Every structure is written in structure tokens, then in C-alpha cells.
Phi, psi and omega in degrees: 000316182301316180295321179296320178297318180296322177297316177303315182296317182291323175294317177301317179297320179299313181292319180293338178298339180269352187292325184299328181298329183292335179295336179260330182285327182264119189276044180236171180291164180301318181296317179299311182298312184292323181299310181287324175300314181295319180298313178299313180300312182297317181293318179300314182287333174297314179298316181296315180298320178294319180296320180276358180059040175278147183292124181253326181269120182259120183274340178280113185299319181297316179294318179298314180296321179294320178295320177295321177296316178296326177294320177295321177298321179293323176300314179297318180300308181301309186294315182295323180295312179292324178295323178299319181285328178293319183285328185239262179207167178301317182298313180294319178299319180294312185295324180284320179290328183275023162281352186296331174297322178292315178301319180297316182302321183270334183275323184301315179299330179291317182285319182271357180055049180242167181281138175277119180271136183301321182295328177292318178298318180294319179294322177297316178292328178295318177298315180300316178296317180298316179295321179300324180289341180282345180278122183295314177218154182226069180283132183268051173284171184300316182294323179293316179300317178296321178298317178297319180299315178294323178297318178293323177297318177298318181297315180297318181296315183286327177296314180295318179299313182299318181294316181295319178296317181296326184271320192245342189242023183291340181280350183264141178303136177299331176294320178294315181300311183288332173299313177299314180303313182293312184289322177294318178300316179297318180298321180288319191266330185303324178297346185251006181291148182264342181237129181286158182301322182284353179264354180278131182290156178305321180297314181289328174297320178300317179294318180295317179296318177298317179296317185287337182258282185298319187260004178228297184302314183291302185292324180290327175291321176298317180294318179294322176299318181296329180293346177286337188237338181243159177290158180298325182291323178294314178300317181298316181299312184291320179296338178300342176300341179298335176294318178295315179296323178298321178295321179294317178299319180297323178291314184287320187265328184249354179073021179287133183286135177267108182270179183298320181296321178294319179297319179294314179299315179296324179294321179296316178296317180299319179298314180297319180294318178295319178301313180292329181285328190246315192257335187291151175276133185247000000 
């Protein structure tokens, strides 16, 4: 089971590595992109959950409220992450949002009332250092500062969501969880979109559908599935590989040169992910 979960996580990280490109490819606001992305994701997973006969209606009020709260956190995570990249750059958005493994490492023991292991703290800081090395420049202009702030907000939201799902919602199907996340996000954001559905060009609809299915519904469901069996900090470390994959995609698709600093940063993240995959206690 453990090996199968790790395979799911690594595939999820690979797919999530392509999501950052959509913030630049789709010429709409962060709220517009996330609203339609969430709607596509939620509807797809609703159909899958119904087909697989997974439980969608939760009769336990406490569990339902917690799932809705986690869905709101996911809405904040998605929107703040894309806003960070819109205000600054893909690189700045990634480095600020990917503080979430470090936040998870220190926050999870407090919520789960468990001991903080030194090796976990070191691996979390290693990921932070590795992601930091992937940023070409870090100019503290107003837009960059705002981008970093939104990235940190996104990181805090997703770290808290992952921990809560890992601790309290493991009995719920990951398809159901992500269905709620997608539909709740759409419900929250659609009233604020600036562009109507009929005004979106066929090309941009194609990009949104691709983002909402292959690059959202699949990898996020895989990640949520992994949270049923692995700790939030382990999932966070391995998912950090999406930064490395994003750099590879940028090189292959956009022709961006991979310099020595990028190679070192990617190697540090890769080391932390391998450590969590092979050596860490689960």
C-alpha cells in the first residue's frame, strides 16, 4: 500500500508541475480562472463519485461543517496562489507558496499533539532553501511584496487544510472531498467573475478544461487519497517535487535555461522528497 501511495503522489506532483503555466497562458484574473477551474473539477469528480457509488451526502453535521471549512481553505489556497503569480511572477508565486511544507512540519505536531522530529524540521527547511534557489531574482518592489504575501497566505491555507483532512476526514472518499472542494470553490467565486462563460474563447475554454481535469481533478484527488494513509508533512514534502517538474516543463516548453542554482535547488527538493519516500517513519 505504501509504495502505491508514493506512486500516486509522484504522479500528482508531475501533473501539478504544469499548473503554474496556466496562470500566464489564460488571460483572465485569478478569481476567473479558479472559479471555472473549480467548477470543471467539481463536476467531473461529482460524476466519478456517483459512478463509483461513493457517499456524497454526509449526515454527521460536524463532519460536514469541517469538510465545508476545508473546502473554503482550498478556495483561499487556489485563489491566493494564482493571485501571487499574477501580481509578481510564476517563480515568486511558487517560492512563497511552497513554504507550506515548512508550515506543515511545525503546525501538524501542534494540531495532532505529536512530537516534532528534528529530521522533519531539517527536511522542511531544505525544501524551503531549495525552492528559494529556484527563484532567479527576488526584487522587493511593491508588486513582488504583494505577490509574496498572497503566496504565504496560500501556503498557510493549504497546510491547514492538509492537516485537517489527514486527521479528521480520512474516512471520506477522496473523490467526495475534492468534489466538495471544487463545487464549494465555484459557489464562492462565480458571483465575482469578471468574464461570463459565453465570452470565453474556445481556446481559453480548452485551457480551462485541461486545467480543471488533467491538472486539477486527477492530481488533487491523488494527493487527498494519500492523506488518508500518510502524514500531511510527508505528502507536502513529496508534492514539493512539482517545483522541479515545473522547472523542467519551463525548459522543455518555453526554452528557459536551467542554471547551476536551479540544479542545486531542485536537487535539495529531490533529496527531501526521496528521504520522505524511502527513509522517513510513517
